[in-house]
N, C-alpha and C positions, 0 to 999 in steps of 0.2 A: 504494500500500500504506500509506503514512503517513497518508493521509486516512482510511482505514478504521480503522487502529489508534488514531488520535487520538479516535475516537468512543467509546472504551472499550467496544467490543463484546466480549461473552463475559467480562465482569468476574466473573461468578459462578463461572466454571469454575476449579477449583483444580488438580486432578490429572486431566487428561482421559484417558479410557481408550478411548473408541470414539465413532464418529459414525455416525448413521443418518439417511437423508433420504427424504422423500416428494416429491411434486411441489410442495408448498407449504410444507413444514416441515423443519427440521433439528433433530434430537435429539442433544445432546451428553451422553454419560455421563461422569460424573466422581465423584471421591471427595475427602473431606477428613477430617482427624482432629479430633474434637470435644474432644480433650484432648491435652496435651503427649505426644509419642511416647515419651518415656523411661519413662513409666508402663507397668506390666505389663498394663494393661487395654486390651482391643481395642475402642475406641470410634470405629471408622471408619464414616463415614456415606456411603452410596451414593446418588447423586442423578442426575437427568436434567433438564437445562435445555432447554426447547423454544423455538426461534426461528422467526420468519417468514423464509422463504427470500429474499424480495425486499428487505425493509427491514432484516433482521437484528435486529429488535426482539425482546426477550424476550416470549414469549407466556405461558408457564407454567413452574412449577418443581416437580418431584417429588422429595421428600426422605425418602421412607419405605422406601427399599431396604435390605434386610438382607444381601444376597449380591451378588457381582459380577455385573453385567449381561452376558448373553451375546447377546441378540438383542431387537430391537424390531420390532413390526409395526404399521403404521398402518391404521386403517379407511379405506376409500376415500371415504366420505361423512360419517360421524358423527365428532364430536370424541373418538374413542376410540383409545387406544394400548394394545397388549398388550406387557407387559414380561416377558421370560423371563430369570430370573437363577438362579444357583446355583454350587456348587463341588463337586468330586469329590475324595475323600480318597485315591484310588489303590487302595482296597480294595473294599468292598462298599457303601459309603454315598455317596449323592448327596444333598446338602441344597440345597434351592432353593425358589423360589416362582414362580408365574405370576400376574401382577397385571394387572387390567384397570383402566386409568386414564382418567377423563374429564377432559381437560385444561381444559375450559371451566369446569366446576363444581369442579374439583380434588378430586373424590371418587375413591376407589380401592377395589377389591375383590380380595382374594386368592382365586384360584380353586382352590388346593390346600388341603386341610383342615389337614394337619399340617406341611407344608413338607418332608416326606420323600418321595422318589420311589422 
């Protein structure tokens, strides 16, 4: 275990929330505050760090999340990941987004128009 920890693996991960894996990749969902927490502004950044499963090397980093990540689906052949995120206020409103992310080119596309379901 010390040999693995000395390699500074997962250094990018600040507040880990969840972990998803495919046959070749590990996706670690995490968040960090872009500003000091005592401020009244909510500047929490939601991220996904993608690692190779055998070498544990960082493959790509997604830092465009706006809502807590609930689920991730890996495409079986292409370098595409579907990120489902959102939050429910307990009443009638669910805010969220469904993002298709190409981790090779680091391009992403929001599949919901307004972010409201």
